[in-house]
C-alpha positions as CSV (number, residue, x, y, z in Angstrom):
1,M,12.8,8.2,2.1
2,S,11.1,11.4,0.8
3,T,7.4,11.6,0.4
4,K,8.0,11.8,-3.4
5,E,9.5,8.3,-3.4
6,F,7.0,7.0,-0.9
7,E,4.2,4.9,-2.4
8,P,1.7,4.0,0.4
9,K,0.2,0.6,0.8
10,I,-3.6,0.8,1.3
11,L,-5.8,-2.1,2.3
12,A,-9.4,-1.7,1.3
13,F,-12.1,-3.8,2.9
14,C,-15.0,-3.7,0.5
15,C,-18.5,-5.2,1.1
16,H,-19.5,-7.8,-1.5
17,Y,-22.8,-6.2,-2.6
18,C,-21.9,-2.6,-3.1
19,A,-18.3,-1.5,-2.7
20,Y,-16.7,-4.5,-4.3
21,S,-19.2,-4.3,-7.2
22,S,-18.4,-0.6,-7.5
23,A,-14.7,-1.4,-7.8
24,D,-15.5,-4.0,-10.4
25,L,-17.6,-1.4,-12.3
26,A,-14.7,1.0,-12.2
27,G,-12.5,-1.7,-13.8
28,A,-15.2,-2.5,-16.4
29,L,-15.5,1.2,-17.3
30,R,-11.6,1.5,-17.4
31,I,-11.6,4.1,-14.7
32,Q,-8.1,4.1,-13.3
33,Y,-7.1,4.5,-9.7
34,P,-3.7,4.0,-8.1
35,P,-2.4,0.4,-7.8
36,N,-1.5,1.1,-4.2
37,V,-4.8,-0.4,-3.0
38,R,-5.3,-4.0,-2.2
39,I,-9.0,-4.8,-2.2
40,I,-10.3,-7.5,0.1
41,R,-13.9,-8.5,-0.5
42,T,-16.0,-9.1,2.6
43,P,-19.6,-10.3,3.0
44,C,-20.4,-7.2,4.9
45,T,-18.3,-4.5,6.5
46,G,-20.3,-5.1,9.7
47,R,-18.6,-8.5,10.0
48,L,-15.2,-6.9,10.5
49,E,-14.1,-6.6,14.1
50,T,-11.7,-3.8,15.2
51,E,-8.8,-6.3,15.3
52,Y,-8.9,-6.5,11.5
53,Y,-8.0,-2.8,11.2
54,L,-5.3,-2.9,13.8
55,K,-3.8,-6.0,12.4
56,A,-3.6,-4.4,8.9
57,F,-1.5,-1.6,10.4
58,E,0.6,-4.1,12.4
59,E,1.3,-6.0,9.2
60,G,2.5,-2.9,7.4
61,A,-0.4,-1.2,5.8
62,D,0.1,2.6,5.6
63,G,-3.7,3.2,5.4
64,V,-7.0,1.3,5.7
65,L,-10.1,2.0,3.7
66,V,-13.4,0.5,4.7
67,A,-16.1,0.7,2.0
68,G,-19.6,-0.4,2.7
69,C,-23.1,0.0,1.3
70,L,-24.9,3.4,1.4
71,E,-26.4,4.1,4.8
72,G,-29.9,2.6,4.9
73,G,-29.0,0.4,1.9
74,C,-27.1,-2.4,3.6
75,H,-28.0,-5.9,2.5
76,F,-27.6,-7.0,6.1
77,I,-29.8,-4.2,7.5
78,E,-27.4,-2.5,9.9
79,G,-24.0,-4.0,9.0
80,N,-22.5,-0.8,7.7
81,L,-23.7,1.1,10.8
82,W,-21.9,-1.4,13.0
83,A,-18.8,-1.0,10.8
84,K,-19.0,2.8,11.1
85,R,-19.1,2.6,14.9
86,R,-16.1,0.2,14.9
87,V,-14.1,2.4,12.5
88,E,-14.7,5.5,14.7
89,Y,-13.7,3.6,17.8
90,V,-10.4,2.5,16.2
91,R,-9.8,6.0,14.8
92,D,-10.0,7.3,18.4
93,L,-7.4,4.6,19.4
94,L,-4.9,5.3,16.6
95,P,-3.2,8.3,18.2
96,E,-2.5,6.3,21.3
97,I,-0.4,3.9,19.3
98,G,1.3,6.6,17.3
99,L,-0.8,6.7,14.1
100,E,-2.8,9.5,12.6
101,K,-6.6,9.1,12.5
102,E,-6.6,9.9,8.8
103,R,-4.9,6.5,8.1
104,L,-8.3,4.8,8.6
105,R,-11.4,5.9,6.7
106,M,-14.9,4.5,6.1
107,V,-16.9,5.4,3.1
108,N,-20.4,4.4,1.8
109,V,-20.9,3.7,-1.9
110,S,-23.5,2.0,-4.0
111,A,-22.7,-0.6,-6.7
112,A,-23.2,2.1,-9.3
113,M,-20.5,4.4,-8.0
114,G,-17.4,3.2,-9.8
115,G,-16.2,6.7,-10.6
116,P,-16.7,8.1,-7.1
117,L,-15.0,5.1,-5.5
118,A,-12.0,5.6,-7.8
119,E,-11.9,9.3,-6.6
120,I,-12.1,8.2,-3.0
121,I,-9.2,5.8,-3.5
122,C,-7.1,8.5,-5.2
123,D,-7.9,10.9,-2.3
124,M,-7.0,8.2,0.3
125,V,-3.7,7.5,-1.4
126,E,-2.8,11.2,-1.5
127,T,-3.8,11.6,2.2
128,V,-1.6,8.7,3.3
129,R,1.2,9.8,1.0
130,K,1.3,13.2,2.8
131,L,1.3,11.4,6.2
132,G,4.3,9.3,5.2
133,P,5.0,5.7,5.9
134,N,3.4,3.8,8.7
135,P,5.7,4.5,11.7
136,L,4.9,1.0,13.1
137,N,6.6,-0.4,10.1
138,S,10.0,1.2,10.6
139,G,12.2,-1.7,9.6
140,T,11.0,-4.1,12.3
141,N,8.2,-5.4,10.1
142,S,9.9,-5.4,6.8
143,K,8.9,-9.0,6.2
144,N,5.2,-8.1,7.0
145,S,5.4,-5.1,4.7
146,E,6.3,-7.4,1.8
147,T,3.1,-9.3,2.3
148,L,1.0,-6.3,1.2
149,S,3.1,-5.8,-1.9
């Protein structure tokens, strides 16, 4: 499959108070972003353990985006700082399992950043499109890949 035909599947973990509200605002303002992203609302990105990111790749995601509140603006005080440390830890592990670090990204947005979040999503889709399909999903997990569709 050439990269032109490849449409990456991105899983986005968005905190309830800021990032999910930002995605909702983008929709309300009719700001479009690629449909490649599946958004999962979480109470706080700080509640996500490292296993969530790794499981997403195992289940066929080509990329994972973690979107939390702005630093210093987390509704759970330091939740996004915990998430940032966990994301960096997993990014350091990814090459050991055959994945590029760029497949996992953490961003911080406020609830009023619908446009910037749409741009971040577009950039993430393009980055992962250039990287190609998740090598962990080479035919062996085709059933799992359908789950993200």
